[in-house]
C-alpha positions in Angstrom: 92.7 124.9 117.0 89.3 125.5 118.6 87.5 124.2 115.6 89.7 121.0 115.5 89.8 120.5 119.2 86.1 121.0 120.1 84.1 120.3 117.0 86.1 117.7 115.1 87.9 115.8 117.9 84.8 116.2 120.1 82.7 114.7 117.4 85.0 111.7 117.1 84.9 111.3 120.9 81.1 111.4 120.9 81.2 108.8 118.1 83.4 106.5 120.1 81.2 106.8 123.2 78.1 106.1 121.2 79.7 102.9 119.9 79.8 101.6 123.4 76.0 101.9 123.9 73.4 99.5 122.8 69.7 99.5 121.9 67.0 97.7 123.9 65.5 94.4 122.9 62.8 96.1 120.8 65.1 98.7 119.2 62.9 101.5 120.5 65.5 103.3 122.6 69.2 103.6 123.3 70.6 102.0 126.5 73.5 104.2 127.7 75.4 101.5 129.5 78.9 100.9 128.2 79.5 97.5 126.6 81.7 96.0 123.9 78.8 94.0 122.4 78.8 96.1 119.2 82.5 95.4 118.6 82.0 91.7 119.4 79.3 91.6 116.7 81.4 93.5 114.2 84.5 91.3 114.6 82.8 87.9 114.9 80.3 87.9 112.0 81.9 87.0 108.7 79.6 89.3 106.8 81.2 92.4 108.3 84.7 91.2 107.7 83.7 90.6 104.1 82.3 94.1 103.7 85.3 95.6 105.4 87.7 93.8 103.0 85.6 94.7 100.0 85.6 98.4 101.1 89.4 98.5 101.5 89.8 96.7 98.1 87.5 99.2 96.4 89.3 102.2 98.0 92.8 100.8 96.9 91.5 100.0 93.4 90.0 103.5 92.9 93.2 105.2 94.2 95.4 103.2 91.9 93.2 103.8 88.9 93.0 107.5 89.5 96.8 107.6 90.0 97.5 105.9 86.8 95.1 108.1 84.8 96.2 111.3 86.6 100.0 111.0 85.9 99.9 111.5 82.2 97.2 114.1 82.4 99.0 116.1 85.0 102.3 115.8 83.2 100.8 117.0 80.0 99.1 119.9 81.7 102.2 121.0 83.6 105.1 120.4 81.1 103.6 120.1 77.6 100.6 122.4 77.3 101.0 126.1 76.7 100.0 128.5 79.5 96.7 129.2 77.7 95.9 125.5 77.4 96.9 124.9 81.0 94.2 127.2 82.1 91.7 125.6 79.8 92.7 122.1 81.0 92.4 123.1 84.6 88.9 124.3 83.9 88.1 121.0 82.1 89.3 119.0 85.1 87.3 121.1 87.5 84.1 121.1 85.4 82.9 117.7 86.6 82.9 119.0 90.1 80.4 121.6 89.2 77.8 118.9 88.3 75.6 117.1 90.8 77.0 114.0 92.4 73.7 112.2 91.7 73.6 113.3 88.1 77.1 111.8 87.5 76.3 108.6 89.3 73.0 108.1 87.4 74.8 108.9 84.2 77.1 105.9 84.9 74.1 103.8 85.8 72.8 104.5 82.3 76.2 103.6 80.9 76.2 100.2 82.6 72.6 99.4 82.1 71.3 96.7 79.8 71.0 98.2 76.3 73.2 101.1 77.4 76.2 102.5 75.4 78.7 100.1 77.0 76.4 97.1 76.7 75.9 97.8 73.0 79.6 97.3 72.4 80.0 94.4 74.8 82.0 96.3 77.4 79.5 96.7 80.2 80.3 94.7 83.4 76.7 95.2 84.6 75.9 96.5 88.1 78.3 95.3 90.7 81.7 95.9 92.2 83.4 96.7 88.9 80.8 99.3 88.1 81.3 100.8 91.6 85.0 101.1 91.1 84.7 102.8 87.7 82.1 105.2 88.9 84.0 106.2 92.0 87.3 106.5 90.1 85.5 109.0 87.7 84.0 110.9 90.6 87.2 111.4 92.5 89.6 111.8 89.6 89.9 115.6 89.8 91.1 115.2 93.4 94.1 113.3 92.1 94.8 115.3 89.0 95.0 118.7 90.7 97.5 117.9 93.4 99.7 116.1 90.8 99.4 119.1 88.5 100.4 121.5 91.3 103.4 119.3 92.2 104.7 119.0 88.6 104.2 122.7 88.0 106.8 123.4 90.6 109.3 121.1 88.9 111.8 123.3 87.1 112.2 122.6 83.4 116.0 123.0 83.9 116.0 119.7 85.9 114.5 117.9 82.9 117.0 119.6 80.5 119.9 118.7 82.8 118.8 115.1 82.9 118.6 114.9 79.2 122.0 116.6 78.8 123.5 114.0 81.1 122.3 111.2 78.9 119.3 110.0 80.8 116.5 108.5 78.8 112.8 109.1 79.3 112.2 106.4 81.8 115.3 107.3 83.8 114.2 110.9 83.9 110.7 109.8 85.1 112.2 107.6 87.8 114.9 109.8 89.2 113.6 113.3 88.5 109.8 113.4 88.1 108.7 110.6 90.4 110.5 112.0 93.5 108.7 115.3 93.0 105.4 113.6 92.0 105.3 111.3 95.0 104.2 113.8 97.7 101.5 115.2 95.4 100.3 111.6 94.6 100.1 110.9 98.4 98.0 114.1 98.9 95.7 113.0 96.1 95.5 109.4 97.4 94.3 110.8 100.8 91.3 112.3 99.1 90.4 109.4 96.8 91.0 106.7 99.5 89.1 108.5 102.3 86.2 109.5 100.0 85.8 105.9 98.8 85.8 104.5 102.3 82.8 106.7 103.2 80.8 106.5 100.1 77.5 104.7 100.0 75.3 106.5 97.4 77.2 105.4 94.3 77.2 101.9 95.6 73.4 101.9 95.9 73.1 103.3 92.4 75.5 101.0 90.5 76.8 98.5 93.0 74.0 95.9 92.7 73.9 93.7 95.8 77.3 94.7 96.9 77.7 96.8 100.1 80.5 98.9 101.5 81.0 100.1 105.0 79.1 103.3 104.3 76.0 101.3 103.4 76.2 99.4 106.6 76.3 102.7 108.5 73.4 104.1 106.5 71.2 101.0 106.9 72.0 100.6 110.6 71.2 104.2 111.4 68.1 104.9 109.3 66.7 101.5 108.5 67.7 99.5 111.6 67.4 102.5 114.0 70.6 101.3 115.6 72.8 104.3 116.1 75.3 102.7 118.4 76.1 100.0 115.9 76.3 102.5 113.1 78.8 104.5 115.2 80.8 101.3 115.7 81.1 100.6 112.0 81.9 104.3 111.4 85.1 103.9 113.5 86.6 101.4 111.0 87.2 104.1 108.2 88.5 106.5 110.9 91.0 103.9 112.2 92.0 103.0 108.7 92.6 106.6 107.7 94.6 107.3 111.0 96.8 104.3 110.2 97.2 105.4 106.6 98.1 109.0 107.6 100.6 107.7 110.1 102.3 105.6 107.5 102.3 108.5 105.0 103.8 110.8 107.6 106.7 108.4 108.3 107.6 108.5 104.6 108.0 112.3 104.8 105.7 112.9 101.9 103.5 115.4 103.7 106.5 117.5 104.7 107.4 118.0 101.0 104.0 119.2 99.8 
């Protein structure tokens, strides 16, 4: 409670206070007078609304892709593979997390580059938003697979057998037996993939081309523009989005069933 109350919530409070400050006309120093000028700039300029919408679209796309890929993988790991292969598959899922973030991002840059493996077979979309979504979906996939695997592992095999004995087909069993158990785990995984995508800026710089996400605006405003108050203002958008998302998730009761 001390950690959450003082360090985490205190940091968020400091972030909000900083967003109310401005820089002087020459950008040399911070003026600690409270104003809503940063929020006015953020909400009135079309470029920031476009970047916000692009960031949310990317986060949703990454989460959906990871969810669709993780369901069959987690289902096979939990209900089809033998105990020995379960351990091996868990290690294989975890192995990409042991590699450097930059190594994986630059590996995808090579995949999407002109003359690269994907380009040689006519499948490379080039650098841009599509490449960013694919790269981030790969980077965060383990965070979706592991919660789903943990959720499905707790599903008793007797429920699947009972469903089959009562005449339910594969899709009926998936809809009425598996999905209710899988939903809380999918929500837990989506919190990781969605929030990590909202804050990412490195992969966007590597494979995103000219596209920017909110993380890039924060990075450029803080380091390049030397405008810490505006960077703090932009940083509040992912915070507010995640608070709204967690509130909506909590109302579904998914977090209580984890």
